[in-house]
C-alpha positions in Angstrom: 18.2 -29.9 -109.4 21.0 -31.6 -106.7 24.9 -30.1 -107.9 26.0 -33.5 -105.8 24.2 -36.9 -105.5 25.4 -39.6 -103.4 23.8 -43.3 -103.8 22.0 -45.0 -101.3 20.8 -48.0 -101.6 20.2 -50.2 -104.7 18.2 -48.8 -108.3 14.6 -50.6 -108.5 11.9 -50.6 -111.4 8.5 -49.1 -110.5 7.2 -50.6 -112.1 5.8 -52.1 -108.8 4.6 -49.9 -106.0 7.4 -49.2 -103.7 9.5 -47.4 -100.5 12.4 -47.7 -103.4 14.3 -48.5 -99.9 13.2 -46.1 -97.3 14.1 -43.6 -98.8 12.8 -39.6 -98.6 14.2 -38.4 -102.0 14.7 -41.3 -105.1 16.3 -40.5 -108.5 13.7 -41.5 -111.5 15.0 -42.2 -114.9 12.9 -43.3 -117.4 14.2 -44.9 -120.7 11.6 -45.4 -122.4 8.1 -43.3 -123.8 7.1 -40.7 -121.9 5.2 -42.1 -118.5 3.4 -41.3 -115.3 4.6 -41.2 -112.1 2.5 -42.0 -108.7 3.2 -41.0 -105.1 0.6 -42.1 -103.0 1.3 -43.1 -98.7 1.1 -45.9 -96.6 -2.3 -45.1 -96.2 -2.3 -46.4 -100.3 -4.1 -41.9 -100.7 -2.5 -40.7 -104.1 -0.6 -37.8 -103.4 0.5 -36.4 -106.0 1.9 -37.2 -110.4 3.7 -35.9 -112.9 4.7 -37.2 -116.1 8.2 -37.7 -116.6 9.4 -37.9 -120.7 11.6 -40.0 -122.2 14.9 -40.1 -121.3 13.7 -37.7 -118.4 15.3 -37.1 -114.7 13.4 -36.1 -111.3 14.2 -36.3 -108.5 11.2 -36.1 -105.9 11.5 -35.9 -102.0 8.8 -38.3 -100.3 7.8 -39.4 -96.6 9.9 -43.6 -96.1 6.7 -44.7 -96.1 4.9 -43.4 -99.1 5.6 -44.8 -102.7 5.7 -44.3 -105.9 4.9 -46.5 -109.0 4.6 -45.9 -112.2 5.6 -48.0 -115.8 8.0 -50.4 -116.9 10.0 -48.1 -117.7 11.0 -45.6 -114.7 13.4 -47.0 -112.9 14.0 -45.5 -109.0 17.4 -44.8 -107.2 17.5 -43.9 -103.6 19.7 -40.7 -102.8 21.7 -37.9 -100.9 22.1 -34.7 -102.4 23.4 -31.3 -101.6 22.9 -27.7 -103.2 
């Protein structure tokens, strides 16, 4: 987990696929039941999935045009970080 996180945009719901302001690093918080996070490239090909538990926070590194989608209970914020 990063030691220092810089917010570079506003938090958005992942109920609809989003590139999260073309971010390359995204913080995801899931405030509901466990949820599957799906990352797709610009051609809509699934690159990967992961499950985030209720109350969980993860950071995902992605290409700027990749999209992330999940349940309505997952929120994403574009960030920058250092260790």
